[in-house]
C-alpha positions in Angstrom: -27.3 9.9 -16.3 -25.4 7.5 -13.5 -25.6 6.9 -10.2 -22.4 6.4 -8.1 -22.4 4.4 -4.7 -19.7 4.4 -2.3 -20.5 1.5 0.1 -17.5 0.9 3.2 -15.4 3.1 1.5 -11.9 4.2 3.6 -8.5 4.7 2.5 -5.5 4.1 5.0 -2.0 4.9 4.3 1.6 3.7 4.8 2.5 4.2 9.0 -1.5 3.7 9.7 -2.3 7.0 8.4 -6.4 6.9 7.7 -6.8 9.8 5.7 -10.5 8.4 4.5 -12.4 6.0 7.4 -15.4 3.7 6.6 -17.7 5.8 4.4 -21.3 4.6 3.0 -21.7 7.3 0.1 -24.7 7.7 -2.5 -24.9 10.1 -5.3 -27.8 10.5 -7.4 -28.1 10.6 -10.9 -28.0 13.9 -13.0 -26.4 15.4 -8.8 -23.7 17.9 -8.6 -22.1 17.0 -5.3 -19.8 19.2 -3.7 -16.8 17.7 -1.5 -15.9 20.3 0.6 -13.8 20.9 3.5 -10.1 22.3 4.3 -6.8 20.5 3.5 -6.5 17.1 4.5 -10.2 16.7 5.3 -10.3 13.2 3.3 -12.0 15.1 0.2 -9.8 14.5 -2.9 -8.9 10.9 -1.5 -12.9 10.5 -1.6 -12.5 11.8 -5.8 -9.9 9.3 -6.1 -11.2 6.7 -5.3 -14.9 7.1 -7.8 -12.1 7.7 -10.4 -10.4 5.0 -10.3 -6.8 6.8 -9.9 -6.9 5.3 -5.7 -7.6 2.1 -4.2 -10.0 1.2 -1.3 -9.5 -0.5 1.5 -10.1 -4.1 1.0 -14.1 -4.0 2.3 -14.9 -1.1 0.0 -16.9 -0.6 -3.2 -17.3 1.2 -6.4 -20.9 1.1 -8.1 -21.9 3.3 -11.1 -25.4 2.0 -11.5 -25.3 -1.5 -11.7 -22.1 -1.9 -12.2 -19.5 -2.6 -9.3 -16.2 -0.7 -11.3 -14.1 -1.3 -7.9 -11.3 -3.2 -9.9 -11.5 -1.3 -12.8 -9.1 1.5 -13.3 -9.9 5.0 -14.9 -9.8 4.5 -18.0 -11.8 1.7 -18.0 -14.5 4.0 -15.9 -15.8 6.0 -19.0 -15.1 9.5 -16.3 -14.1 12.6 -17.5 -12.0 15.0 -15.2 -10.6 18.8 -14.7 -7.6 18.9 -12.5 -6.4 22.4 -10.3 -3.5 22.6 -13.2 -5.6 21.8 -16.1 -2.9 18.8 -17.3 -2.9 20.1 -21.4 -1.0 19.4 -24.5 1.8 21.6 -24.6 2.7 20.9 -28.6 -0.7 20.4 -29.0 -3.8 23.3 -30.8 -6.6 23.6 -28.7 -7.9 21.6 -30.9 -5.7 18.9 -30.4 -6.3 18.5 -27.2 -10.2 18.2 -26.9 -10.3 15.5 -29.3 -7.0 13.6 -28.2 -8.8 11.1 -26.4 -11.1 11.1 -29.0 -8.5 9.7 -31.3 -7.0 6.7 -28.3 -11.1 5.9 -28.3 -10.6 5.4 -31.9 -13.4 7.2 -33.9 -13.7 8.4 -37.3 -11.9 11.6 -37.9 -15.3 12.9 -39.4 -17.2 12.1 -35.6 -14.2 14.2 -33.8 -14.2 16.7 -35.9 -17.6 17.5 -35.4 -17.8 16.5 -31.0 -14.3 18.9 -31.6 -16.5 22.2 -32.8 -19.5 21.3 -30.6 -17.0 21.3 -27.2 -15.3 24.8 -28.1 -18.7 26.2 -28.7 -20.1 24.8 -25.8 -17.1 26.0 -24.0 -17.2 29.2 -25.7 -13.9 29.0 -27.3 -14.5 28.1 -31.1 -12.2 31.3 -32.5 -9.0 29.3 -30.6 -9.0 25.9 -32.1 -5.5 26.1 -33.9 -4.5 28.6 -31.1 -1.8 27.3 -28.7 -2.3 26.1 -25.6 0.8 28.5 -24.2 -0.6 31.5 -25.1 -3.9 31.0 -23.5 -5.3 32.5 -19.9 -5.5 30.4 -17.1 -9.3 31.2 -17.4 -9.1 29.7 -21.0 -6.8 26.7 -20.6 -9.2 25.4 -17.7 -12.1 26.0 -20.9 -10.7 23.6 -22.9 -9.9 20.6 -19.9 -13.8 20.9 -20.0 -14.2 20.6 -23.0 -12.3 18.0 -23.2 -13.0 15.9 -20.3 -17.0 16.5 -21.8 -15.9 15.3 -25.5 -15.6 11.4 -24.9 -18.6 11.7 -23.3 -18.4 10.6 -19.9 -20.8 8.9 -17.5 -19.3 11.0 -14.8 -17.4 14.3 -14.4 -15.1 14.7 -11.9 -13.9 17.8 -10.3 -10.4 18.8 -8.5 -10.6 22.4 -7.3 -10.3 23.2 -10.9 -11.2 27.7 -10.4 -8.1 27.5 -7.7 -5.1 28.6 -9.4 -7.2 31.5 -11.2 -7.9 34.9 -9.7 -11.2 36.1 -8.0 -13.2 38.1 -10.7 -11.8 34.7 -13.6 -12.8 32.4 -11.3 -16.3 33.8 -10.7 -17.3 33.6 -14.4 -16.1 30.0 -14.6 -17.8 28.9 -11.8 -21.0 30.5 -13.4 -19.9 28.9 -16.6 -20.0 25.9 -15.5 -22.4 25.6 -13.4 -24.8 26.7 -16.1 -23.4 23.9 -18.7 -23.6 21.1 -15.0 -27.4 22.1 -15.5 -27.8 21.8 -19.0 -25.8 18.4 -19.5 -27.8 16.8 -16.4 -24.7 15.1 -16.2 -23.5 13.3 -12.7 -20.7 15.6 -11.1 -18.2 15.8 -8.0 -16.8 18.9 -6.8 -13.9 19.0 -5.3 -13.9 22.7 -3.0 -12.2 24.4 -0.2 -14.3 27.4 -1.8 -17.5 27.6 0.0 -18.8 30.0 -1.9 -17.9 27.3 -5.1 -20.1 24.9 -2.9 -22.7 27.3 -2.6 -23.0 27.7 -6.8 -22.7 24.8 -7.8 -23.5 22.2 -5.3 -27.0 20.6 -5.6 -26.2 19.2 -2.3 -22.9 19.7 -0.5 -20.8 17.0 1.6 -18.8 18.9 4.4 -15.4 16.8 5.8 -13.3 16.5 7.9 -11.3 14.1 9.4 -11.6 11.8 6.9 -15.1 11.9 7.7 -18.7 14.1 6.5 -19.9 15.5 9.1 -23.2 16.7 7.5 -24.5 16.1 4.0 -27.4 18.7 2.8 -28.3 21.2 -0.1 -26.3 24.9 0.6 -29.0 26.2 2.3 -29.2 23.5 5.1 -25.6 23.1 5.8 -26.1 27.4 5.7 -29.2 27.5 8.0 -29.4 24.1 9.8 -25.5 23.4 10.5 -24.7 20.0 12.1 -22.3 21.3 14.0 -19.8 24.5 15.1 -17.2 23.5 12.9 -19.8 23.2 9.6 -21.7 26.5 10.9 -18.0 28.6 10.6 -17.3 26.9 7.8 -19.8 27.7 5.4 -19.4 31.0 6.6 -18.8 33.6 10.0 -20.7 32.4 12.9 -21.6 34.4 16.2 -21.5 32.5 19.3 -24.4 33.8 21.6 -25.7 33.2 25.2 -29.2 33.4 24.2 -31.5 32.1 27.4 -29.0 30.4 29.4 -27.3 28.3 26.2 -25.2 29.4 23.7 -26.4 29.8 20.3 -25.9 30.9 16.9 -26.1 33.7 15.0 -24.8 34.9 11.4 -23.1 38.6 10.7 -25.9 39.1 7.9 -29.1 38.2 10.8 -28.2 41.2 13.2 -29.1 44.7 12.6 -27.3 47.8 14.9 -30.0 49.9 16.0 -29.6 53.3 19.0 -29.4 51.5 22.0 -32.1 52.1 23.7 -34.1 50.2 20.8 -33.0 47.0 21.8 -31.7 45.2 25.6 -28.7 44.0 23.4 -26.3 46.5 23.3 -22.5 47.1 22.7 -20.1 49.1 21.9 -18.1 49.2 18.2 -14.9 48.8 18.3 -13.7 48.3 14.4 -15.4 48.0 10.8 -14.4 46.9 7.5 -14.4 48.0 4.3 -15.7 45.4 1.5 -17.3 47.3 -0.9 -20.8 46.4 -1.1 -20.8 45.9 3.0 -18.6 46.3 5.7 -18.2 44.1 9.0 -18.4 45.6 12.2 -17.0 44.0 15.3 -18.8 45.3 18.4 -18.0 44.1 22.3 -21.2 43.5 23.6 -21.5 44.3 27.9 -20.9 40.6 28.3 -17.8 41.0 26.7 -18.7 39.0 23.6 -17.2 39.8 19.9 -19.9 40.3 17.4 -19.7 40.3 14.3 -22.4 42.3 12.0 -22.9 42.6 8.1 -24.2 46.3 7.5 -24.7 48.6 4.4 -21.2 50.5 3.4 -23.1 53.7 3.5 -23.5 53.6 7.3 -21.5 55.4 9.5 -20.5 53.6 12.6 -17.5 54.7 14.4 -15.1 53.0 16.7 -16.3 54.0 20.6 -20.1 54.1 19.7 -23.1 52.6 21.5 -25.4 50.4 19.7 -28.0 48.1 20.0 -28.1 45.0 18.1 -31.4 43.4 16.6 -31.3 39.6 16.5 -34.5 38.5 14.4 -35.0 35.1 16.6 -35.5 32.9 13.1 -32.5 33.2 12.8 -30.7 32.1 15.7 -29.4 28.3 15.9 -28.0 25.8 18.1 -25.7 22.9 17.1 -25.0 19.8 19.1 -22.0 19.7 21.2 -19.8 18.0 21.7 -20.6 16.5 18.1 -19.9 12.3 18.1 -18.7 11.4 14.9 -21.3 10.4 12.2 -19.1 8.1 10.4 -20.6 7.3 7.2 -23.7 9.1 6.2 -25.6 8.7 2.9 
């Protein structure tokens, strides 16, 4: 297991376009850190700097444990990468794709065969060893890519939005499988995504990025329940801004319960609801003309025009700094 440290890492492209402001970041040995944020926030640039695919600006350094790897290209850093587009060789079968990097390393054929079999078993593809890549589903291709990345026994495993091209059900299943593998292997991993559910499910910590900076870093529960800014609060889930004791406070839709109007001093009118299967999201306009989202059990009936009370547990209400001063480099 390898600790990763970025020291004063920044990246500026042509025409003075800043993709990443100076950043200090430590990723602990065996930790899965998720870089979460919208397109253009700097998360992929950060991943590429860690991998060696991108050089940081002068003065920045990348350390793997006690080794300064700043000047080393990707092939010298012993990292495994899993991409959104799989990056598999279509003319090779499954086993040959997994074995490719091992052959480049010059391992003996017997060791290659053993390791390939081990990796395919790990990703539940033992019966697909001789299958053509073109005959696989998207999820199976991504499993092959994961097996190939793990076969070389990398110090660090890097994921660049690997599930973005998959359908929702398959994405959820593969997300569970990746999470299980990462926990079993205990390898240091960095995972880039714009999907907050992936981030919550996979990350030991999450770094929420915006405009080339880390806006907040913490455990999934810290990020969700104690966001450092309105941007973070809104990016990792729905929020309701409320006037609370003269101040703007926030709460999540699941922290509000609809009751009879006489049961709460906080009342409103149901505007509409959206059926989501297991739940429904009801939008209520309060007496102060605030629009509030409430997550309710799916079998409850809340018709437009109904007068309702809103019960909010005070323990679920939070505030955020405003305006947020950009934190620059965070550890």
